[in-house]
Backbone bond lengths (Angstrom), bond angles and torsions (degrees), N, CA, C in turn:
res aa  C-N    CA-C-N  psi(-1)  N-CA   C-N-CA  omega(-1)  CA-C   N-CA-C  phi
1 M - - - 1.414 - - 1.599 110.38 -
2 A 1.368 114.65 -17.31 1.422 116.16 177.75 1.489 112.67 -68.47
3 W 1.365 117.19 -26.08 1.405 122.06 -179.13 1.543 111.15 -65.30
4 F 1.313 118.26 -36.35 1.427 126.53 177.82 1.543 109.90 -67.57
5 A 1.280 116.86 -39.85 1.448 125.27 -175.43 1.536 111.58 -66.72
6 D 1.359 114.31 -30.43 1.457 117.32 -175.12 1.496 115.67 -102.44
7 W 1.378 115.32 28.28 1.526 120.51 176.42 1.438 111.07 -55.75
8 G 1.278 117.73 125.57 1.457 123.29 177.46 1.445 113.30 -133.67
9 V 1.321 116.64 -155.83 1.491 122.70 -177.56 1.477 111.80 -60.59
10 V 1.400 116.45 -45.86 1.460 119.37 -177.77 1.531 113.46 -57.64
11 H 1.325 115.33 -41.75 1.428 122.88 -177.33 1.560 111.08 -66.90
12 W 1.306 115.25 -42.81 1.454 120.03 178.18 1.503 110.65 -66.25
13 L 1.318 117.16 -38.07 1.487 121.16 179.60 1.554 108.50 -65.00
14 V 1.309 117.68 -46.62 1.494 119.24 179.70 1.448 109.90 -63.66
15 L 1.351 121.01 -39.96 1.456 121.70 178.76 1.559 110.08 -66.26
16 A 1.307 116.90 -39.65 1.501 122.42 179.58 1.538 108.73 -64.26
17 F 1.289 117.59 -48.33 1.479 117.92 -177.54 1.663 110.53 -70.38
18 L 1.329 116.23 -31.82 1.529 114.96 172.13 1.456 111.19 -63.23
19 L 1.329 117.33 -39.88 1.469 119.75 -178.27 1.571 107.97 -69.94
20 L 1.321 119.29 -39.86 1.437 120.04 175.36 1.519 112.19 -66.25
21 I 1.274 120.53 -34.69 1.526 120.95 174.58 1.461 106.00 -67.38
22 L 1.326 121.71 -43.05 1.487 123.13 179.14 1.467 109.74 -60.31
23 E 1.307 122.01 -33.09 1.473 123.56 178.22 1.535 108.61 -64.91
24 I 1.282 120.13 -41.54 1.510 125.84 177.05 1.496 107.87 -57.29
25 I 1.347 118.58 -45.01 1.408 121.31 -173.44 1.486 116.56 -79.25
26 V 1.352 115.40 -39.74 1.469 121.59 -179.21 1.473 107.47 -95.00
27 P 1.396 120.69 134.36 1.472 127.02 176.02 1.477 111.10 -60.60
28 G 1.329 118.61 150.58 1.424 120.53 175.76 1.630 110.63 111.42
29 I 1.212 116.09 179.58 1.458 117.06 178.80 1.505 106.65 -125.34
30 F 1.275 124.03 25.06 1.405 124.35 -175.85 1.558 112.78 -72.49
31 F 1.337 112.77 -53.04 1.425 114.94 -176.22 1.558 116.02 -71.05
32 L 1.250 117.72 -11.11 1.507 124.46 172.66 1.500 108.66 -55.94
33 W 1.257 117.29 -50.72 1.422 118.96 -171.86 1.561 112.51 -74.84
34 W 1.293 118.72 -28.20 1.439 126.14 170.82 1.555 110.25 -64.54
35 G 1.373 113.32 -43.20 1.429 116.58 179.33 1.522 112.55 -69.83
36 I 1.311 118.09 -34.74 1.456 124.91 178.76 1.529 109.30 -67.85
37 A 1.436 116.30 -35.81 1.419 121.12 175.64 1.472 110.70 -68.08
38 G 1.296 119.99 -36.60 1.491 122.13 173.92 1.483 111.11 -61.70
39 L 1.382 118.99 -42.03 1.433 119.77 179.85 1.482 111.68 -67.14
40 I 1.345 119.11 -36.64 1.500 121.80 173.57 1.448 113.60 -62.86
41 I 1.345 119.74 -42.45 1.435 121.86 176.15 1.529 113.30 -66.77
42 A 1.317 116.25 -36.03 1.455 118.89 176.10 1.582 108.44 -62.49
43 A 1.320 117.76 -43.91 1.429 119.92 179.68 1.517 110.49 -63.55
44 I 1.369 116.12 -43.64 1.504 116.37 -179.58 1.532 109.46 -66.83
45 T 1.276 119.64 -39.63 1.497 124.14 178.48 1.506 110.22 -61.77
46 Y 1.292 116.98 -34.70 1.490 120.64 -179.10 1.581 108.60 -63.64
47 F 1.319 119.59 -41.56 1.394 123.05 -176.09 1.527 112.56 -92.87
48 V 1.336 119.32 -31.05 1.488 121.99 178.63 1.512 108.47 -133.81
49 P 1.315 115.17 111.51 1.468 119.30 178.93 1.551 108.71 -61.58
50 L 1.335 115.72 127.62 1.441 122.03 -179.52 1.556 108.20 -120.94
51 S 1.268 115.61 146.80 1.435 122.38 171.01 1.524 109.67 -62.29
52 L 1.298 116.21 161.43 1.523 122.56 -179.15 1.495 107.40 -64.00
53 V 1.281 122.01 -47.19 1.440 126.71 -177.29 1.559 106.72 -59.75
54 V 1.263 119.90 -51.80 1.462 122.16 -177.49 1.521 112.81 -62.57
55 S 1.360 113.73 -41.43 1.471 117.19 178.05 1.551 113.39 -65.22
56 V 1.382 113.43 -40.42 1.494 117.59 -179.06 1.510 109.58 -67.23
57 V 1.389 118.21 -40.77 1.460 117.72 -178.78 1.513 109.74 -69.89
58 L 1.331 116.93 -39.59 1.481 117.55 175.96 1.474 113.04 -61.55
59 F 1.361 117.22 -43.15 1.463 122.79 175.50 1.512 112.12 -54.83
60 A 1.375 115.03 -49.98 1.478 117.51 178.19 1.523 113.26 -60.55
61 V 1.320 117.40 -41.46 1.506 120.64 -178.33 1.492 106.98 -63.53
62 I 1.307 117.79 -51.15 1.474 118.77 -174.81 1.554 109.91 -62.15
63 A 1.321 117.50 -38.06 1.483 120.89 -173.46 1.539 106.51 -72.06
64 I 1.304 119.04 -41.51 1.457 124.30 -178.43 1.538 109.31 -66.81
65 I 1.349 119.40 -44.43 1.439 122.62 -179.86 1.541 108.33 -64.54
66 A 1.366 117.28 -45.18 1.462 120.72 -177.80 1.613 107.34 -63.34
67 S 1.214 116.81 -43.39 1.519 119.29 177.76 1.535 113.10 -59.94
68 I 1.357 116.11 -44.48 1.455 119.51 -178.26 1.528 110.10 -68.36
69 V 1.320 116.17 -39.93 1.515 118.75 177.58 1.532 108.54 -61.35
70 W 1.323 117.32 -48.93 1.477 118.53 179.15 1.502 111.03 -63.21
71 W 1.315 122.42 -37.57 1.433 120.39 177.91 1.438 111.52 -66.76
72 R 1.278 122.71 -41.18 1.502 124.64 177.40 1.582 110.18 -65.10
73 Y 1.226 118.37 -34.97 1.462 122.08 177.49 1.488 109.43 -68.11
74 Q 1.358 120.35 -41.13 1.423 124.64 178.89 1.533 109.05 -64.32
75 V 1.337 113.56 -46.57 1.494 115.60 -176.68 1.573 114.61 -59.94
76 S 1.402 109.84 -42.27 1.454 117.17 179.54 1.610 110.78 -65.39
77 K 1.371 112.11 -38.13 1.452 117.05 177.38 1.450 113.47 -66.64
78 N 1.357 119.04 -41.50 1.483 122.63 -179.24 1.441 109.84 -66.54
79 Q 1.281 121.97 -31.14 1.494 120.43 177.48 1.483 115.31 -63.63
80 H 1.304 116.67 -26.62 1.506 124.08 178.88 1.469 109.89 -105.28
81 D 1.319 121.36 15.93 1.442 123.55 -179.81 1.493 111.27 -77.48
82 D 1.352 112.94 149.39 1.518 119.42 179.63 1.541 109.56 -79.94
83 S 1.247 120.79 0.29 1.508 123.39 -169.40 1.577 105.50 -72.25
84 T 1.336 118.92 -18.28 1.441 122.25 -177.72 1.567 106.86 -72.87
85 T 1.366 116.40 -25.74 1.488 116.79 -178.40 1.578 109.09 -113.91
86 L 1.292 115.03 13.44 1.478 118.29 -179.84 1.456 110.67 -58.69
87 N 1.323 118.60 136.49 1.433 127.23 -176.83 1.503 109.97 67.99
88 Q 1.256 122.73 12.32 1.464 128.48 177.21 1.509 106.71 -132.29
89 R 1.270 116.86 62.08 1.458 119.08 -176.49 1.568 114.06 -56.71
90 G 1.262 116.48 -34.66 1.430 123.43 179.11 1.523 110.68 -53.50
91 L 1.371 113.77 -49.21 1.480 119.65 179.87 1.627 109.24 -60.74
92 A 1.224 114.16 -37.52 1.530 116.86 175.35 1.493 113.73 -61.61
93 M 1.338 115.41 -22.99 1.471 120.51 -179.53 1.586 116.76 -77.54
94 L 1.325 114.04 -15.44 1.408 117.76 -173.92 1.586 111.34 -55.17
95 G 1.277 115.34 127.30 1.465 121.49 -178.79 1.519 114.34 89.56
96 Q 1.327 117.37 -7.87 1.447 122.86 -179.66 1.557 107.89 -72.84
97 Q 1.372 114.01 147.29 1.441 121.25 -179.57 1.524 108.26 -110.60
98 G 1.313 117.19 139.17 1.529 121.43 178.70 1.467 110.34 -145.39
99 R 1.358 115.66 -176.32 1.389 125.72 -177.16 1.502 112.44 -125.57
100 V 1.394 116.51 131.58 1.464 121.20 -177.38 1.521 110.16 -67.04
101 T 1.313 119.52 124.94 1.482 122.33 -177.88 1.461 113.72 -109.00
102 A 1.390 119.12 -20.72 1.455 118.75 176.95 1.515 106.52 -155.73
103 I 1.398 114.22 146.01 1.455 118.29 177.77 1.567 106.02 -102.10
104 L 1.295 116.11 129.72 1.523 120.00 -177.97 1.536 109.32 -103.85
105 G 1.326 120.00 -17.97 1.464 120.81 -176.66 1.488 115.21 105.27
106 N 1.334 118.48 161.47 1.423 121.90 176.94 1.563 111.26 55.13
107 N 1.303 117.82 41.97 1.474 125.39 177.91 1.552 111.23 63.89
108 T 1.323 115.69 22.44 1.498 116.76 177.65 1.501 104.72 -118.17
109 A 1.348 113.77 151.75 1.526 123.02 -179.79 1.496 107.62 -156.23
110 R 1.285 114.94 178.16 1.456 123.73 169.52 1.548 106.51 -114.92
111 A 1.453 111.70 141.62 1.402 114.97 -178.51 1.532 108.49 -136.52
112 A 1.285 118.70 146.12 1.364 122.05 179.12 1.553 112.00 -93.30
113 F 1.309 115.27 133.82 1.459 122.67 -178.80 1.492 102.52 -129.99
114 G 1.280 116.78 103.68 1.500 118.50 -171.92 1.456 112.38 64.40
115 D 1.277 119.35 -122.66 1.467 123.76 -179.80 1.542 112.66 -101.72
116 T 1.326 119.33 6.71 1.442 123.23 178.12 1.479 115.02 -117.79
117 T 1.302 118.85 146.86 1.498 121.34 174.33 1.482 107.14 -107.50
118 W 1.378 112.67 147.22 1.435 122.19 179.19 1.536 111.58 -129.37
119 R 1.283 118.37 154.68 1.397 122.06 171.27 1.482 105.70 -76.53
120 I 1.349 116.53 134.18 1.512 118.13 -179.63 1.510 109.03 -132.28
121 E 1.294 118.36 159.98 1.485 125.46 173.38 1.501 108.55 -132.38
122 G 1.407 114.25 136.74 1.337 122.72 -179.13 1.526 109.46 -172.20
123 S 1.260 116.05 166.49 1.480 120.57 -177.69 1.505 109.04 -90.38
124 D 1.357 116.58 143.22 1.450 124.83 173.24 1.535 112.95 52.28
125 L 1.332 116.98 48.23 1.439 117.20 178.30 1.485 112.04 -86.12
126 Q 1.337 115.78 136.62 1.408 124.47 177.16 1.528 111.93 -118.65
127 L 1.279 117.18 159.87 1.464 119.43 -179.27 1.583 108.04 -64.56
128 N 1.337 112.88 137.53 1.501 122.21 179.00 1.529 115.34 75.92
129 D 1.389 117.81 3.68 1.477 120.69 174.27 1.484 111.69 -63.02
130 Q 1.307 117.09 142.52 1.443 120.87 171.52 1.493 110.28 -86.05
131 V 1.306 118.16 129.60 1.438 123.71 -176.03 1.581 109.36 -128.55
132 E 1.388 113.91 158.58 1.392 122.66 176.73 1.533 112.65 -126.20
133 V 1.278 118.29 134.45 1.507 120.38 -176.80 1.497 108.58 -76.39
134 V 1.370 117.40 123.37 1.430 120.15 178.57 1.548 114.31 -112.36
135 S 1.389 113.97 -16.51 1.437 118.13 -178.87 1.484 109.41 -159.46
136 V 1.343 122.36 169.40 1.436 127.76 177.12 1.463 110.04 -136.79
137 R 1.421 113.43 132.85 1.490 118.03 176.51 1.510 103.80 -129.36
138 G 1.317 117.96 106.75 1.437 123.89 -176.17 1.497 111.01 64.84
139 I 1.307 116.69 -117.52 1.443 123.99 174.75 1.535 117.06 -105.18
140 T 1.337 111.75 12.15 1.448 120.72 -178.65 1.540 108.93 -109.18
141 L 1.286 115.41 127.16 1.491 120.16 176.83 1.561 110.66 -88.61
142 L 1.292 117.27 132.70 1.374 123.66 170.17 1.444 112.84 -90.67
143 V 1.278 116.20 126.12 1.476 123.19 -171.61 1.511 114.09 -124.91
144 R 1.366 111.98 163.59 1.480 116.33 170.78 1.530 104.14 -130.15
145 K 1.341 115.90 151.12 1.401 122.25 177.20 1.479 113.64 -71.57
146 L 1.291 123.32 145.73 1.404 127.63 178.83 1.492 109.04 -99.12
């Protein structure tokens, strides 16, 4: 039991590095924050000697706060992720503006959007008209003139 009572910098560093190694082995980013919390506690313990109870509670608080902050960041990032339109590039084009580069006939044309040209459909399209994508049908973008 005396070993637990004398937890110091070295013990926190060992725990932190074990958690960081576990992060490498186990998929996900969960153990990273616990390892970083261990490093923070090791740094604090180096400058200010803490009892085992205080250091464990502080370790748990830092690790939980870091995990929650990371989780919230990931949730907000995933809401704006392009994976919802992955393999559906046409849907990613909604609202994009481009320029008509060729008239094909029957209300169809080709338009440049950035460095890519797409087949488009719209009424009264003329060469060099500015258009905006309003819908997608297959690989054809439905547009309106601006």
